[in-house]
N, C-alpha and C positions, 0 to 999 in steps of 0.2 A: 251200588247198582252197576251192573255191567252193560254198557250201552250196546255192545255187539250182540248181547243175548236176544234183544228184541227184533233184530233184523229178520224179516220174513216170518216172524211168529204170527199165527192166526189168532186174533183176539176178538171174541164176541163181547160187545159192550152194550149193555142195556142203559137207557137213559142218556144216550149220547147227545141229544138235542138240548139238554138242560145246561145250567151254568157250570157245574162241576164236570159234567159229561163232555162239554165242549172243550174245556181246558184239557181234560184227559185225552180226548180224541186227537187234538193238535199235537200233544206231547208224544203220543204213540206214533203218530205219523212221522214226526221228526226223528224218532228212534228207528224208523224203517219197518214198523209192524204193518201187517195187513189187517185192517180194522173193518169189522162188520158191525154197524150200529143198528140197534133195534129199539125204537122209541116212538112215542107220540110226537106230534109236531111241536115245535118250540113253545114252551109254556108262557113266554112273555113276548111283547113287541114294544121296543126292539129286543133282539136276542143276540147273544154272542155267537150262537151257531150260524145265524144268517149273516151278521156283519163281518165275521172272519172267514166266510166261505168254507166252513168246516167240512161240509159234505164233499168238497172237491177232491179231497185226498183219501176217500174211503168209500165203502159201500154203505149207503144210508137207506134203511127201510123203515117205513112208518108202520108200527105195530104196537099192540096193547099187550102188556105182560099178563093181563087177565084172560087173554085168549090162548089157552094152552095148545090147541091144535096148530094155530099159526106159528106160535113160538117154537114148538117142536119141529115144524117143517123148516123154519128158517135156520135153526141150529143144525139140523140134520144136513141141510144143503151146504152149509158153510164148513162143517167139520172143524171146529176151532180147537186150538191147543189150550187156550186159556179163556176163561169166562170171568168177566168183571161185571157184577150186577149193581148198577147205580140207580136204576129207575125207581121212583118213589113219589109219594105225595109228601113233600118235605117241610111243610109249614105247620107249626103248632096252632096258630089261630085259625087257619083254614080247616084244621081237623075238628074244631068245635062246630064249624058251619057244615062240614061234609064228613061226618064220622063214618058212615057206611062206606063211602068211596075210599076213605083213608085206610080202613081195615082191609078192604078188598084189594087195594093196590099193594099196600105194604106187607100184608101177611100172605094172602093167596098169590100175589105176584111172585113172592119169594118161593112159595111152594112150587109154583109152575116152573120157575127157572131151574130149581133143583130137580124136579121131576123130568124136565127135558134133558138135563145133563145125564141122567141115568141111562139114557138110550143112545148116547153119542160117545162112541168108544175112543174118539180122538182126544177128548178132554182130559187133561192131567192136573190143571191148576185152576182153582175156583176161589174168587174173592167176593164175598157178599158184604156190601156197604150197609151199615145200619146207622147208629147215632150214639153220641154220648148220653143222650136222653133215655137210652134203653135201660139204664140203671134205676133201681128204686132210690129215689132222691131223698136223702135224710138231712139235707142242708148241712152236711159235714164241711169242716174247713180244710180237710185233706182230700186228696184225689181218690177217685174210685178206681179199684183194680179189676182186672179181668175176671177175678173169681168172685166178685161181689154179686148179689142177687139182682135179677132183672125186675123191672117194675114199670112205673109210668102213671102219673096222675091224670094226664089228658089223653085223648084218643091217639094223637100222633106218637107221644112217648111210649104208651103201652103197645102200640102197633109195632114199634121198633123192638121193644122187649120180646114181643111174640115172634118177630122175625128171627131173633137170636135163638129162641127156643126151638123154632121150626128147623133152623139150620143144624142145631145140635142134634135133634132127633134124626134128621136125614144122615148126618155124619155117622152117628152111632149105628143106624139101621142099615144103610146102604154103602157108606164110604168109610167104614170103620178102619182106623189106623192099624188095628191088629190084623186086618185082612188086606192090607195095601198091595201086597204082591199079586192079589187076585183082581182087584178093580183098578188100581193105579191112579186113583183120584184123591187129591189132597184139598180139603175145604177149610177156609178160614173166614171169620167175620172181622170187620174192622169198624172202629168207633172213633169218630173225630169230634172235635169241639166246634165252636162257632166259626164256620169257614167264611172268609171274606176275600174279595178280589175284584178286579175290573171286570165289567160285563155282567154283573148280577143286577137284574131289574125286578126281582121277586117283590111282591107286596108284603108288607108287615115284617120286613127285615130291616134292622137298624140302618146299616150303611146305604143300601139302595134308597130307603125312605129319605135319608139325609140328603143324598146327592140329587135326588129328584127335586126336592124342595129348593135347594140352592141353585140348581140349574134353571129353575123357574123363577128365581128371585124371591122365594117365599121363606118364611120363618119355619124352622123345624119344630114339630110337636113331639116330645119324647115321653113314652109311657112310664118307664121305670128307671130313672137315672141312676139309682143306687144298686141295681142288679149287677151281679158279678158274673162274668163269663170268661171262658178260655178262648181268646181270639187268636186266629192263625190264618195266614195267607193260604189260599186254596192249593198252592203248589206244595205246601208242607205235607198234608195228609196224602195227596196224590203220589208224592215221592215215596211215602211209606207203603202205599198200596202196590206200587211197581216193584219195590224191593221184595215185598212179601210174596207177590205173584211169582217172581223169579225164584225165590227160595222154595216155594211149594212145587214148582216145576222141576227144579234140579235136585231137591233133597226130600221131596215128598212129605209124608205125614209127620215128620219131625216138627213142622211149622204149622200144622193144622190147629184150629182153635180160635179163641178170641184175642184181638189185639187193639190196644189203645194208641191213637196218634193225636196227641195234643201239644200245646205249647209248653215251654218251661214257665216258671213262676212269673217271669217278667211279662208274659203275655196274658196273665189273668188280671183283668182290670174291670173297673166299673164302667157302665154305659156312659156316665158323665165324663169320665177320663177320655174315652174314645171320641165322644162328640167334641170336646174342647180341643183335642189334638187335631181332628179334622178341620175344625174351625180355623185354627192357625194356618194349616196347610192350604186351605181353600181361599182364604182372604175374602175380598169383595163384600165386606160387611155381613158375612154369614152370621146368623143368630139362631137361637133355639129357646123354647119354653117347655115347661113340664105340662103334660096332659092331666087335668084334674078329674076326668071322667072315670067311671067304673071300668076296670079291665078284667078280662078272663084270667084265671090263675096261670102263672108261669113260674117256674122255679126261680128262686132268688139267687141261689149259689150252687154252682156245679163245676167241678173241674176233674181232670183225669190224672192218674198216675201212669206214666209211660215208661216206667223202668224196664218192663219186659222188652219193648221195642228197642230201647237204647242199648240194653245189654246183650240181647240175643241176635238182633239183625243189624246192629250198628246204625240205627236211624236216630237222627237228632234234628231239631229245628234249625233252620239256617237264617231266618229273618227275625229280628226283634220286631215288636209290634209297631213301633214308630216308623220303621222302614217299610213294613207291610202297608201301613196306611199311606205313606208317601207314594208307594208304587200304585196304589189304587187311585189316588188323586191324579198322578201322572197319566195313568191309563185313561181316566175319565176326561181329562182335559184334552188329551190327544183325540179322543172320539168327538168331543165337542168342536174341535178345530178341524175336523175332516181328514185326519191322518188315516193311513192304511191300517185298519184294525188287526188284520191277520198278521201283518208284519210286526205291529206293536206287541201283540200277544206272544208271538214266537220269540221276540226279542227278550221279553221278561222270562220266558221259559229257559232261554239260552243263558241268561244271567244267573238264574237259579241253578241250572246244571253246573255252571262253572263254580259257583259257591260250594255246592255239595261235593264236587270233584276235589276242590282245594281242601275241604275239611277231611275227606277220606284219605288224601295224601298225608295230611298232618298226623292222622291217627296211625297210619301204617308206619310212619317214621318213628 
């Protein structure tokens, strides 16, 4: 990733008030980008967006991606170079409770973003964030590739599969690589695994649930300790998104299409492994038990094949899972003790950038 590339680039970022969006907003600000955020108010309280004063270094607008007219107006006013679409209803269990909202936000929201882009001539690079759960999950022991079919058992997963199909249809119909010289827009979708990091307070997510309980001196109740997931620190996929957005901008339709950004094999672990690792890092007599109650269906095994990203854009994970979990505990304890959260978050971004820079130098040698 060329850090100078982002200086003064105009980036329209949806979902900037969420967990991933807040990390992305701060990173783009550190790179010197001019960021316009379009999102609902922060989805949790507390929130990383508010604690780290994310809005201070960007234009932050409260808007709903289901409101096409307002979205178009905002994008027309800003005239961005790059659009990164992160706004979503991101929770599987929430999708069982609110399926209509989940489909409206994740499918029609994506339609609206792509439709708005059609009428903004300044846009050259578009990254649409979906999910690893967009794939038809067959409980395979090997990773899903970008060419595998879309699917989804639950409303959330299927909504993300639909968002992928919507993006493909828009790319073929309006941003076709064969006609790139005419429209000048390169569109990609990105699929990440279970993203973790400091500042996530979402309900029904493993690590936020664990830390909430231990911060309150309570025992953690775990739904499915044997489920296997591809765990990765939030900065890993965001790094991939930034590299890809840059490639789309500078080299166009060569990089259009779907991309996986997941951990290597060492990051594919059971829930129980993650809980026990956190237990050791947290200390203070932290404990957990398994929940014996009925639970809605969630995939038991799902992982990604990221060969395409490794080979074509030189992206690779920088943090092993144990280090990622240590960073989360360090961040959370800093928050608990009243440290400057913006400074702490920026410090971890800076550490990550140094690691990735060192890795790129080794590859070039």
